[in-house]
N, C-alpha and C positions, 0 to 999 in steps of 0.2 A: 532128648531130641536136640540135635545140633541146630545152630542158626540156619544153616543151609537147608536142612530138612524142614524146618519150620517155614522158611520162605517158600520152599517148593509146595508145601501144603497150602499156604496162603494163595500162591499162584494158581493151584488147582481149584481152590474155592472161587477165586476171581473168574477163572475160565468157565466154571460151572454157572456162576451168576450171569455171565454174558450169554452163555448158551440158552439159559432160561428166558432171557429177554429176546432171543432170536438174533443176537449180534455175533457176527463172525469177525474176529480179529486176525491180523496177520502178524506173526511173531518172527523175530530174527534173533538168534542166539549170538552172543559175542562175549569176549572176556569181561570180567567184572570191571566196572568203571566207577569213578567217584566224582568226576567233574564233567561238565558239559563238553569241554574241549576233548577229553578222552573219549567220550561217547561218540562225538561227531566223526572221529577217525573210522569208526566201525559202521556208521549208519548214514553217512553223507550221500550214499548212492540211492537211498530211499526218498522218493519224491513225496513232498508234503511238508507239514509244519512239525518241527521238533521242539521239545519243551525244556524249559528250565523251571525248577520248582523250589519255592521258598516256604519253609514252615515258620510262621511268625507268631509272636505273642503280643497282645495289647497290654502293656504294663499297667494301664489305668483300670481297665475293665476285666483284666485277667482272662480275656478271651483268646482263642487261637484262630489263626488264619492260614489256609493253604493257598498260596499264590502261584498260578501257573501262567508263565509268559513264554513268548517265542524265545528260542534258545539264544538268540543274539541280542536280546534286549538288555540294556543297562537299567537297573532299578535303583532309584534313590528312595530310601525308606521314608524320609520326611515328605517327599512329594506324594508317595503312595498313601501315606497316612492322611494327607489332605484330601486326596481323591476319594478315600473311603469315609471321610468325615470323622476320623477318630482323633484328630489333633496331631500336630507336628511333634515329633520326638516320642510318640507313644508306642511305635512298633519296634520290636526287637526280635532277633532270631531266638526261637524257642529252643530249649535244651533237648537233647536226644531222648532223654527219659520221657518227656511229654509227647514227643513224636511217636515213640514206641507204644506208649499208653493209648494214644488217641487213634493212630493210624496203623499200628502193628508193623511199622518199618522204621529203620534207623537212618542215620546220616548217610547220604549217598544213594538212598533208596526212595526219597520223597517222590510221590506220584499221586495224581488225582484218582488213579485207579484204586488207591487205598481207601477212598471215601466209603467204600462198602463196609469197611471195618469201623467207621466212626458212628457214634450214636447221637449225632446232632450237635456235638460240642465245637466242631470246626466250621468256620465260615469259608466258603470257597470262592476265590477271585480268579476269573479267567480273562486272559488277554483277548480282546475282540478280534485280534489278528488271526486266531484259530478259526473263527467262524466266518470272517469277512474276506479272507484271503483267497477264496476259491480253491482251497486245498482238497485234493482227493482223499488224503489220509492225514490224521493227526497222530503223533507218536509219543508214547509214554513208557516208562518201566512197568512191567506187569508184576509188581511186588518183589522184584529182584533186579539188581543192577547188572545182571549178566544176560539181559535180553531187552529188546525193545518191541513194543506192540503197536501196530497201526490200526486205527479205527476210522471209519467214515465220520466226519464231523457230526452229522445228525445222529449216528449211533452213539457217539461219545456223549452228546447231550442227553440222549435217552437214558444212558447208563447213569450219568450224574443225577438226574431227576429220580431214578429208581432207588437211589441211596438216601433220598429224603433231603437232598441239598438243592437249593435254588441258586445257581451260579450268579455271582455279581460280575457282570460283564463290564470291563474297563477298557477304554481306549487309551493306551499308554502313549500314543504319539500325539495326543492333544495336551497342550499346556494348561495348567490351572489358571483361571482368570483372577 
């Protein structure tokens, strides 16, 4: 099975999971993209909150973190580590092998929609801006970087909780005291 076929199978499994929850997503197909900047060229007409996703490793505790922030946020890993209470300098980008093992997606495909593939090993951090911005839809890759899926924020939270993850909501626009 090719990587493309595998991603299509995972996307179908995701869509089946969402349907089972009674969640209707809206998908837009576009050319494969590997950066937020490339993605925004194809989805900027979609009203709502678009995401940037970081797959990180806590080098001290050997844990994994999926961090989903608004697409235009600048993230300082040391500041993020302090907000999460893991200690400055302990967060690093995880390698692609770990991301494929835990979330079944590779670099350029990171998405919180992949949490349905995780078995509780990944902690999920969500930018409060997705929930507090009054957005009609929040947008993520549906297991492939050649599409973007929009969900109502309440449906997205229902999905995340259905995967056994309790999101850690972080206000990224607040400074650490």
